[in-house]
C-alpha positions as CSV (number, residue, x, y, z in Angstrom):
1,M,-0.8,0.7,212.5
2,E,0.2,1.7,209.2
3,L,2.9,-0.6,208.7
4,Q,0.6,-3.3,209.9
5,N,-1.6,-2.3,206.7
6,I,1.0,-2.5,204.2
7,H,2.3,-5.7,205.4
8,E,-1.4,-7.0,204.9
9,N,-1.8,-5.2,201.4
10,Q,1.6,-7.1,200.6
11,K,0.5,-10.4,201.7
12,A,-3.0,-10.2,200.0
13,A,-1.3,-9.1,196.6
14,Q,0.9,-12.1,196.9
15,R,-2.0,-14.5,197.6
16,S,-3.6,-12.6,194.5
17,L,-0.7,-13.5,192.4
18,N,-0.6,-17.1,193.4
19,E,-4.2,-17.4,192.7
20,M,-4.2,-15.7,189.2
21,S,-4.0,-17.7,185.8
22,P,-0.7,-18.1,184.0
23,I,-2.3,-15.3,181.8
24,Q,-3.1,-12.9,184.7
25,Q,0.4,-13.5,186.0
26,E,1.8,-12.5,182.7
27,T,-0.1,-9.5,182.4
28,E,0.5,-8.3,185.8
29,A,4.4,-9.0,185.4
30,D,3.9,-6.6,182.0
31,R,2.2,-4.3,183.9
32,E,5.0,-3.9,186.5
33,I,7.6,-3.6,183.3
34,W,5.6,-0.7,181.9
35,L,5.6,1.0,185.2
36,E,9.1,0.9,185.4
37,R,9.7,2.2,181.9
38,I,7.1,4.8,182.6
39,N,9.4,5.7,185.8
40,I,12.7,5.7,183.8
41,H,10.9,8.0,181.1
42,L,9.6,10.4,183.9
43,E,12.8,10.6,186.1
44,K,14.5,11.7,182.5
45,L,12.1,14.6,182.1
46,L,12.6,15.6,185.4
47,A,16.4,15.7,184.8
48,K,15.9,17.4,181.7
49,A,13.4,20.1,183.7
50,N,16.2,20.5,186.1
51,K,18.8,21.1,183.5
52,D,16.8,23.9,181.8
53,K,16.1,25.3,185.3
54,D,19.9,25.5,186.0
55,M,20.4,27.1,182.1
56,F,18.1,29.7,183.1
57,R,19.7,30.4,186.4
58,H,23.1,31.1,184.6
59,M,21.6,32.8,181.6
60,K,19.9,35.1,184.1
61,N,23.2,36.1,185.6
62,H,24.9,36.2,182.3
63,Y,22.5,39.0,181.2
64,W,22.4,40.9,184.2
65,A,26.2,41.4,183.9
66,R,26.2,42.0,180.5
67,N,23.6,44.8,181.3
68,H,25.6,46.3,183.9
69,V,28.9,46.1,181.0
70,C,26.5,48.0,178.5
71,K,25.4,50.8,181.0
72,A,29.2,51.5,182.1
73,R,30.0,51.8,178.4
74,I,26.8,54.1,177.8
75,K,28.1,56.2,180.8
76,I,31.6,56.5,179.2
77,L,30.3,57.4,175.8
78,K,28.0,59.9,176.5
79,P,30.0,62.8,177.5
80,R,32.0,61.9,174.5
81,L,29.1,62.2,172.2
82,R,28.0,65.4,173.9
83,K,31.4,66.8,173.2
84,A,31.5,65.7,169.4
85,L,27.9,67.3,169.0
86,K,29.0,70.5,170.4
87,R,32.1,70.6,168.1
88,H,30.0,69.5,165.2
89,K,27.6,72.5,166.1
90,R,30.2,74.6,166.3
91,D,31.7,74.0,162.7
92,D,28.3,74.1,160.9
93,R,28.0,78.0,161.5
94,L,28.9,80.0,158.8
């Protein structure tokens, strides 16, 4: 049923295209060209959005790993800092 409606719409469009004046046909052709250009532009925007999304996903993993490295460094350096502070306190006494 829907397929039949589509065919009827296409035939009606062809008939109306044949019945149009040359100026109307040219306008219709220009409309098709502009629609193609807009479609290409929107596809480029979509590709850029997908690229940005992939970059954000990569950066999330990058910062997660960087955070873990920093936490490990802090874990290693905390005891050293405590030891240095204790030594510094003992040296200050008179």
